[in-house]
C-alpha positions as CSV (number, residue, x, y, z in Angstrom):
1,X,12.6,28.2,94.2
2,X,14.8,30.5,92.3
3,X,14.7,28.1,89.5
4,X,11.0,28.1,89.4
5,X,10.8,31.8,89.3
6,X,13.3,32.1,86.5
7,X,11.3,29.6,84.4
8,X,8.2,31.7,84.9
9,X,10.0,34.8,84.1
10,X,11.3,33.3,80.9
11,X,7.8,32.3,79.9
12,X,6.6,35.8,80.4
13,X,9.3,37.3,78.2
14,X,8.8,34.9,75.3
15,X,6.9,36.2,72.2
16,X,4.0,34.3,70.7
17,X,4.6,32.3,67.5
18,X,2.4,33.1,64.4
19,X,1.9,31.3,61.1
20,X,3.0,32.9,57.8
21,X,0.9,32.1,54.7
22,X,2.7,30.4,51.7
23,X,2.3,32.4,48.5
24,X,3.7,31.0,45.2
25,X,6.3,33.2,43.4
26,X,4.4,33.1,40.0
27,X,0.9,34.1,38.8
28,X,0.8,32.2,35.5
29,X,3.0,29.9,33.2
30,X,3.1,27.6,30.3
31,X,4.6,24.2,29.6
32,X,5.3,23.0,26.0
33,X,6.2,19.5,25.0
34,X,7.2,18.5,21.3
35,X,7.6,15.0,20.0
36,X,9.1,14.3,16.6
37,X,8.8,10.9,14.9
38,X,10.2,9.9,11.5
39,X,9.6,6.4,9.9
40,X,10.3,5.0,6.5
41,X,8.1,2.4,4.8
42,X,9.5,0.4,2.0
43,X,7.2,-1.8,-0.1
44,X,7.2,-3.9,-3.3
45,X,4.0,-4.7,-5.1
46,X,4.3,-7.7,-7.4
47,X,1.3,-8.3,-9.5
48,X,0.9,-11.1,-12.1
49,X,-2.2,-11.3,-14.3
50,X,-2.9,-14.7,-15.9
51,X,-5.3,-15.7,-18.6
52,X,-6.7,-19.2,-17.9
53,X,-7.9,-19.8,-21.4
54,X,-7.5,-18.7,-25.0
55,X,-9.4,-16.5,-27.4
56,X,-9.4,-17.0,-31.2
57,X,-11.6,-15.0,-33.5
58,X,-11.9,-14.4,-37.2
59,X,-14.0,-11.8,-39.0
60,X,-14.1,-10.4,-42.5
61,X,-16.0,-9.7,-45.7
62,X,-15.4,-11.4,-49.0
63,X,-13.4,-14.2,-47.4
64,X,-14.2,-17.9,-46.8
65,X,-12.3,-20.7,-45.1
66,X,-11.3,-24.1,-46.6
67,X,-14.1,-26.1,-45.1
68,X,-12.2,-27.5,-42.2
69,X,-12.8,-26.6,-38.6
70,X,-12.8,-22.8,-38.0
71,X,-10.7,-23.4,-34.9
72,X,-7.1,-24.6,-34.9
73,X,-6.3,-27.8,-33.0
74,X,-5.2,-27.7,-29.4
75,X,-1.4,-27.5,-29.1
76,X,1.0,-29.0,-26.6
77,X,1.2,-28.0,-23.0
78,X,3.6,-25.2,-22.2
79,X,5.2,-24.2,-18.9
80,X,6.7,-21.0,-17.7
81,X,8.5,-20.2,-14.4
82,X,8.8,-16.5,-13.3
83,X,10.2,-15.5,-9.9
84,X,9.5,-19.0,-8.4
85,X,5.9,-19.2,-9.8
86,X,5.4,-22.0,-12.3
87,X,2.3,-21.9,-14.6
88,X,1.4,-24.3,-17.4
89,X,-1.3,-24.1,-20.1
90,X,-2.4,-25.5,-23.4
91,X,-3.0,-23.1,-26.2
92,X,-3.9,-23.5,-29.8
93,X,-1.7,-24.9,-32.6
94,X,-1.5,-21.7,-34.5
95,X,0.8,-23.4,-37.1
96,X,-2.1,-25.6,-38.1
97,X,-5.0,-23.2,-38.5
98,X,-7.6,-23.1,-41.2
99,X,-6.9,-21.5,-44.6
100,X,-8.8,-18.4,-45.6
101,X,-9.2,-17.2,-49.2
102,X,-10.7,-14.3,-50.9
103,X,-14.2,-15.2,-52.2
104,X,-14.3,-12.8,-55.3
105,X,-10.7,-12.1,-56.5
106,X,-10.1,-8.5,-57.2
107,X,-13.0,-7.2,-55.1
108,X,-12.5,-5.3,-51.8
109,X,-12.2,-7.5,-48.7
110,X,-11.5,-7.2,-45.1
111,X,-9.9,-10.0,-42.9
112,X,-9.1,-9.9,-39.1
113,X,-7.7,-12.8,-37.2
114,X,-7.1,-12.4,-33.4
115,X,-5.5,-14.9,-31.0
116,X,-4.8,-14.3,-27.2
117,X,-2.9,-17.2,-25.7
118,X,-3.4,-18.4,-22.1
119,X,-0.6,-17.8,-19.5
120,X,1.0,-14.7,-18.1
121,X,-0.5,-11.6,-19.6
122,X,1.1,-8.8,-17.6
123,X,3.7,-8.6,-14.8
124,X,3.8,-5.4,-12.9
125,X,6.4,-4.6,-10.2
126,X,5.9,-1.4,-8.2
127,X,8.7,-0.4,-5.6
128,X,8.1,2.6,-3.5
129,X,9.4,4.1,-0.3
130,X,7.6,6.5,1.9
131,X,9.1,8.7,4.6
132,X,6.5,9.8,7.2
133,X,7.4,12.6,9.6
134,X,5.1,13.4,12.5
135,X,5.5,16.5,14.8
136,X,3.2,16.8,17.8
137,X,3.3,19.8,20.1
138,X,1.2,20.2,23.2
139,X,1.0,23.3,25.3
140,X,-0.4,23.6,28.9
141,X,-1.3,27.0,30.2
142,X,-1.9,27.5,33.9
143,X,-2.6,30.5,36.1
144,X,-3.4,31.1,39.6
């Protein structure tokens, strides 16, 4: 019975337990994140412009041709290879073109003869390199 009374006596002397609220140690704050990216883009632009036919024109004043065809005969086929691309075409035989003479000797005259052959007209190569840098910063603000 002594044991029973000592247990009751201990229960009477014990203090009640109470809960303590949890309070954070801060009232506000920020968080910042930065991401940096750098990339390099290298490119080559290779452009080839071809003419698929020919142009031959003659104009003038106080001139006349010899009565044959006004257009030279078609020449032999020609072939060209450039950077692995082969093209072939048939142009005019410029060495066998009509003869032109002045109509009234000693008088003013004007004569223009123009020929553009088929084949590669222009070849353009553009090489460029671009460096792209990106910086992204994000900030989060929080408070209680």
